[in-house]
C-alpha positions in Angstrom: 0.1 -0.1 0.0 1.4 3.4 -1.0 2.0 6.2 1.5 -0.7 8.3 0.0 -3.2 5.5 0.3 -2.2 5.0 3.9 -2.7 8.7 4.5 -6.1 8.7 3.0 -7.3 5.5 4.9 -6.2 7.3 8.4 -8.9 9.9 7.7 -12.0 8.3 9.2 -14.0 11.1 10.8 -16.7 11.3 8.1 -17.2 7.7 8.3 -17.9 7.9 12.0 -20.6 10.4 11.6 -22.1 8.4 8.7 -22.4 5.3 10.8 -24.3 7.3 13.3 -26.6 8.8 10.8 -25.4 12.4 11.7 -23.3 13.3 8.6 -24.6 16.6 7.4 -22.5 17.5 4.4 -22.8 16.9 0.5 -26.6 16.5 0.9 -28.0 16.1 -2.7 -30.7 18.9 -3.5 -33.0 18.0 -6.4 -34.3 21.6 -7.1 -33.2 25.2 -7.4 -31.8 27.2 -4.4 -35.3 28.5 -3.2 -37.0 29.2 0.0 -37.8 25.5 0.0 -35.9 22.9 -1.7 -36.5 19.2 -2.7 -34.3 16.5 -1.0 -35.1 12.8 -1.7 -38.6 13.8 -2.9 -39.4 15.8 0.1 -39.7 19.6 0.6 -37.3 21.2 3.2 -37.2 24.7 4.2 -33.7 26.1 3.1 -32.0 28.2 5.8 -28.4 27.1 4.6 -28.1 28.9 1.6 -25.9 32.2 0.5 -28.6 33.2 -2.0 -29.6 36.0 0.2 -31.8 37.8 -2.3 -33.1 34.7 -3.7 -32.2 35.6 -7.2 -30.8 32.1 -8.4 -34.2 31.0 -9.7 -35.3 34.5 -10.8 -36.9 34.3 -14.3 -34.9 37.3 -15.5 -31.6 35.6 -14.4 -32.4 32.3 -15.8 -33.5 33.8 -19.0 -30.3 35.9 -19.4 -28.3 32.8 -18.8 -30.1 30.8 -21.7 -29.8 33.7 -24.0 -25.9 33.9 -23.4 -25.6 30.0 -24.0 -27.5 30.6 -27.4 -25.2 33.5 -28.5 -21.9 32.3 -27.1 -22.1 28.6 -26.3 -21.2 27.2 -22.9 -17.6 28.2 -22.3 -14.7 30.4 -23.8 -12.2 27.5 -24.3 -9.3 29.8 -22.9 -8.1 32.4 -20.4 -9.1 35.9 -20.3 -5.4 36.6 -21.3 -5.6 34.8 -24.7 -8.9 34.0 -26.5 -11.3 34.1 -23.3 -12.2 37.7 -23.2 -15.8 38.3 -24.5 -17.7 41.4 -24.9 -19.9 40.2 -22.1 -17.0 40.1 -19.7 -16.2 43.6 -20.5 -19.7 44.8 -19.9 -19.8 42.8 -16.5 -16.6 44.5 -15.3 -18.0 48.0 -16.1 -21.4 47.1 -14.3 -19.2 45.8 -11.2 -17.1 48.9 -11.0 -20.1 51.2 -11.0 -21.9 49.0 -8.4 -19.1 49.3 -5.9 -18.2 52.7 -6.8 -14.8 51.8 -8.0 -12.9 53.0 -11.4 -12.6 49.6 -12.7 -13.0 45.7 -11.9 -11.6 42.4 -13.2 -13.8 39.3 -13.2 -12.5 35.9 -12.2 -13.7 32.3 -12.6 -14.4 31.9 -8.8 -14.5 34.2 -5.7 -11.7 31.9 -4.3 -9.5 32.7 -7.3 -10.1 36.4 -6.8 -8.3 36.4 -3.5 -5.5 34.0 -4.9 -5.2 36.6 -7.7 -5.2 39.8 -5.7 -3.0 39.0 -2.5 0.0 37.0 -3.8 0.2 39.7 -6.7 0.4 42.7 -4.5 2.2 41.3 -1.5 5.9 40.6 -2.3 9.0 39.7 -0.4 9.5 43.0 1.4 5.8 43.4 2.2 3.4 42.5 5.0 -0.1 41.3 5.1 -2.2 41.8 8.2 -5.3 39.7 8.3 -8.1 39.0 10.7 -7.7 35.8 12.3 -11.1 34.6 11.1 -10.6 35.5 7.5 -12.0 33.2 4.9 -10.0 30.3 3.8 -9.4 31.8 0.4 -7.6 34.8 2.1 -5.6 32.5 4.3 -4.5 30.3 1.3 -3.8 33.3 -0.7 -1.4 34.7 1.9 0.4 31.4 2.0 1.0 31.8 -1.7 2.5 35.3 -1.3 6.4 35.7 -0.6 5.5 38.4 2.1 5.4 38.4 5.9 1.9 37.3 7.2 0.5 38.6 10.6 -2.9 38.1 12.2 -4.9 40.2 14.7 -7.7 39.0 16.9 -11.2 38.9 15.3 -12.5 42.3 14.9 -10.3 43.7 17.7 -9.1 47.0 16.7 -6.7 47.3 19.6 -5.1 44.0 18.5 -4.7 45.5 15.0 -3.2 48.5 16.2 -0.8 46.7 18.2 0.3 44.6 15.0 0.7 47.8 13.1 2.6 49.7 16.0 5.0 46.9 16.2 5.8 47.3 12.6 6.8 50.9 13.3 5.3 54.0 11.9 8.0 54.3 9.2 8.9 52.0 6.5 10.4 51.9 3.2 8.6 53.3 0.3 9.1 50.3 -1.6 7.3 48.0 0.9 3.6 47.5 1.3 1.4 47.0 4.5 -1.9 45.6 3.4 -4.7 45.1 5.9 -7.1 42.3 4.9 -10.4 41.3 6.2 -13.9 40.0 5.4 -16.3 42.9 5.3 -19.4 40.7 6.6 -18.2 37.6 8.3 -19.7 34.5 6.9 -20.0 32.5 10.1 -20.7 34.9 13.0 -22.6 37.3 10.9 -20.8 40.4 12.4 -19.4 43.3 10.3 -15.9 44.5 10.2 -15.0 47.9 11.6 -14.3 49.4 8.4 -14.2 53.0 9.6 -11.6 52.1 12.3 -9.6 49.8 10.0 -9.3 52.8 7.6 -8.3 55.3 10.3 -5.6 52.7 11.6 -4.4 52.4 7.9 -3.9 56.2 7.4 -2.1 56.5 10.8 0.2 53.6 10.1 0.6 54.1 6.3 -1.1 50.9 5.2 -3.6 50.0 2.5 -6.9 48.2 3.0 -8.5 45.2 1.0 -12.0 44.1 2.0 -13.4 40.8 0.8 -17.1 41.6 0.6 -18.4 38.2 -0.6 -21.2 38.2 1.9 -21.8 42.0 2.1 -22.7 42.7 -1.6 -26.4 42.5 -2.1 -27.0 42.9 1.7 -25.4 46.0 3.0 -24.9 49.5 1.8 -27.0 51.7 -0.7 -28.9 49.4 -3.1 -26.7 46.5 -1.8 -23.6 48.2 -2.8 -21.6 46.5 0.1 -20.0 46.8 3.4 -17.4 49.6 2.4 -20.4 51.7 1.0 -22.4 51.1 4.2 -19.6 53.1 6.1 -19.4 55.8 3.3 -15.8 54.9 2.5 -15.9 53.9 -1.1 -12.9 56.2 -1.7 -10.9 55.0 1.3 -10.6 51.3 0.8 -8.1 50.5 -2.2 -9.3 47.1 -3.2 -12.8 45.4 -3.0 -13.1 41.7 -3.7 -16.5 40.1 -4.4 -18.2 36.8 -5.4 -21.0 36.0 -7.7 -22.2 32.9 -5.8 -24.1 34.8 -3.1 -26.5 37.6 -3.8 -25.4 37.8 -7.5 -26.9 34.4 -8.2 -24.0 32.7 -10.3 -20.5 31.4 -9.9 -17.4 33.7 -10.2 -15.7 36.6 -8.4 -14.1 39.8 -9.1 -11.5 42.7 -7.9 -12.4 46.3 -8.0 -10.2 49.2 -7.4 -8.3 51.9 -9.6 -7.6 51.6 -13.2 -3.9 51.3 -12.5 -4.4 48.7 -9.8 -6.7 46.7 -12.2 -4.4 47.0 -15.0 -1.5 45.7 -12.7 -3.6 42.7 -11.7 -4.7 42.0 -15.1 -1.2 41.5 -16.2 0.2 39.8 -13.2 -2.6 37.8 -11.3 -1.7 34.0 -12.0 -5.1 32.8 -11.2 -6.5 35.0 -13.9 -3.9 34.5 -16.6 -3.7 30.7 -16.1 -7.3 29.8 -15.7 -10.2 29.5 -18.3 -12.5 32.6 -18.2 -16.0 32.9 -16.6 -18.6 31.1 -18.8 -20.9 33.5 -20.7 -23.9 32.1 -19.0 -22.4 33.2 -15.6 -21.5 36.6 -16.8 -25.0 37.2 -18.1 -26.7 36.1 -14.8 -24.5 38.4 -12.8 -25.4 41.4 -15.2 -29.3 40.2 -14.7 -29.0 40.2 -11.1 -27.3 43.7 -11.0 -30.2 44.8 -13.1 -32.7 43.4 -10.5 -30.8 44.6 -7.4 -30.4 48.2 -8.8 -34.1 48.5 -10.1 -36.1 46.4 -7.6 -35.0 47.7 -4.1 -37.8 45.6 -2.5 -35.4 42.6 -2.7 -32.9 44.1 -0.3 -35.7 45.6 1.8 -37.5 42.2 2.4 -34.3 40.6 3.3 -33.9 43.0 6.1 -37.4 42.6 7.1 -36.8 38.9 7.5 -33.4 39.6 9.3 -35.0 41.8 11.9 -37.9 39.5 12.4 -35.6 36.5 13.0 -33.2 38.2 15.2 -36.1 39.5 17.4 -37.6 35.9 17.5 -34.3 34.5 18.6 -33.8 36.8 21.3 -37.4 36.6 22.5 -36.9 32.9 23.0 -33.5 33.5 24.9 -31.3 31.7 22.3 -27.6 32.6 21.9 -26.9 34.1 18.4 -23.8 36.1 19.4 -23.2 39.6 18.0 -25.0 38.9 14.7 -26.8 42.0 13.2 -27.1 40.5 9.5 -28.9 37.8 7.6 -26.3 35.4 8.9 -27.4 34.3 12.4 -25.2 31.8 14.3 -27.2 29.9 16.6 -24.6 28.8 19.1 -24.8 25.3 20.3 -21.2 25.0 21.9 -21.0 21.3 21.4 -19.7 19.6 18.3 -21.7 16.3 18.7 -24.9 18.3 19.8 -24.5 20.5 16.6 -24.6 17.5 14.4 -27.5 15.9 16.2 -29.7 18.9 16.3 -28.9 19.6 12.5 -30.1 16.0 11.9 -33.2 16.3 14.0 -34.0 19.5 12.2 -33.6 18.0 8.7 -35.9 15.2 9.7 -38.3 17.8 10.8 -38.1 19.6 7.4 -35.6 22.3 8.1 -32.1 22.7 6.3 -29.4 24.4 8.4 -25.7 23.9 8.3 -23.6 22.9 11.4 -20.5 24.4 11.9 -18.0 22.8 14.1 -14.2 22.6 14.8 -11.6 23.3 13.3 -13.9 25.9 11.4 -14.7 27.5 15.0 -13.4 26.5 18.2 -15.2 23.6 19.9 -16.9 25.9 22.3 -18.4 28.0 19.5 -19.9 25.2 17.3 -23.1 26.5 15.9 -25.8 26.2 13.4 -25.5 28.8 10.6 -29.0 30.0 10.1 -29.1 32.2 6.9 -32.0 34.2 5.4 -33.2 35.0 2.0 -35.6 37.5 0.8 -37.8 35.0 -0.6 -38.6 33.5 3.0 -42.0 34.2 4.3 -42.4 35.2 7.8 -44.4 31.9 8.5 -41.6 29.9 7.1 -39.0 31.8 9.4 -41.2 31.2 12.5 -41.7 27.6 11.9 -38.1 27.2 11.5 -37.1 29.1 14.7 -39.8 27.0 16.7 -38.3 23.9 15.5 -34.9 24.9 16.4 -35.9 26.0 19.6 -38.0 22.7 20.3 -35.0 20.5 19.4 -32.8 22.6 21.5 -34.9 21.9 24.6 -34.9 18.3 23.8 -31.3 18.2 23.8 -31.0 20.1 27.0 -29.3 23.3 25.2 -32.2 25.7 26.4 
């Protein structure tokens, strides 16, 4: 037996939970990402999706994707650098730049690739990236690919960030870069980065700021323009990263910034140059989603109506939801096994929620990630919360 096979066979954690009937991952969905989905022929309320505005099944989005396939086919057969740039990619980039109030944008095939393109390209040997300790895995992996020094600060702790910056010294070579990187809206806890204070510290210690706003776009800011916009700091954050797989109803990602920055990334970001470009149907879907977000503000308004109602209900029942103030609501279980058990109980009772356990979070912070969509009805939300509370009572959590 090879060493590779031996290593694979030692990984038995999933099998343990499968035998117990508690394995909660790779559940096969037989319908679109709607407020209710079909699994094994049964309808289940979906509270585990990132489709915050519920646009993945919107008729206009689907029609745009179909029209793009009819015109361009299913793929580009090449990278953006060579034969893979279509006019629809250029149109999309103009729309994205306008949406997040930047001069230019650059579209990637996935959100993960956007970070892999941005961070290693700009953070070189003499540079430093300072990241929130709970940054998304794509940020962490991107920093590992850079040749610079990587430092972390405690989650959303501005005193910790300032300490890191202070230890670097207030003066440094004009040839070196200090880049502060954080999520805008954190995907597990549902809390928002202190963008205003981060910008203040960046000015004080001569640093640049990059915000990964994967979960903030379509949720925060004017017309869903994102976390940075919600603070009124569009001109102060040099680089915004976004993804299409959440509110923008497709797959892919982008980097937005100045013309010069985008030009530099366009000719140096390896995850762009050496990857096939975004399929035309995906690009068309995002453009259609942007049309809807910009012209039909009721989708964002309904998302926040649902969010405020759900937060109030959880608090009325005395359930621990941490500091969330967004459509991502962590329902803390604080026990790995119980998080799996309650997730299975809820699934059997018609509610799909995602358990989050260590190492994604600390064992004492294990949780159910309850995420809302604009397409949820208040009745569906209340039913799900009542079932979570009842299951928690049964397990002795509440």
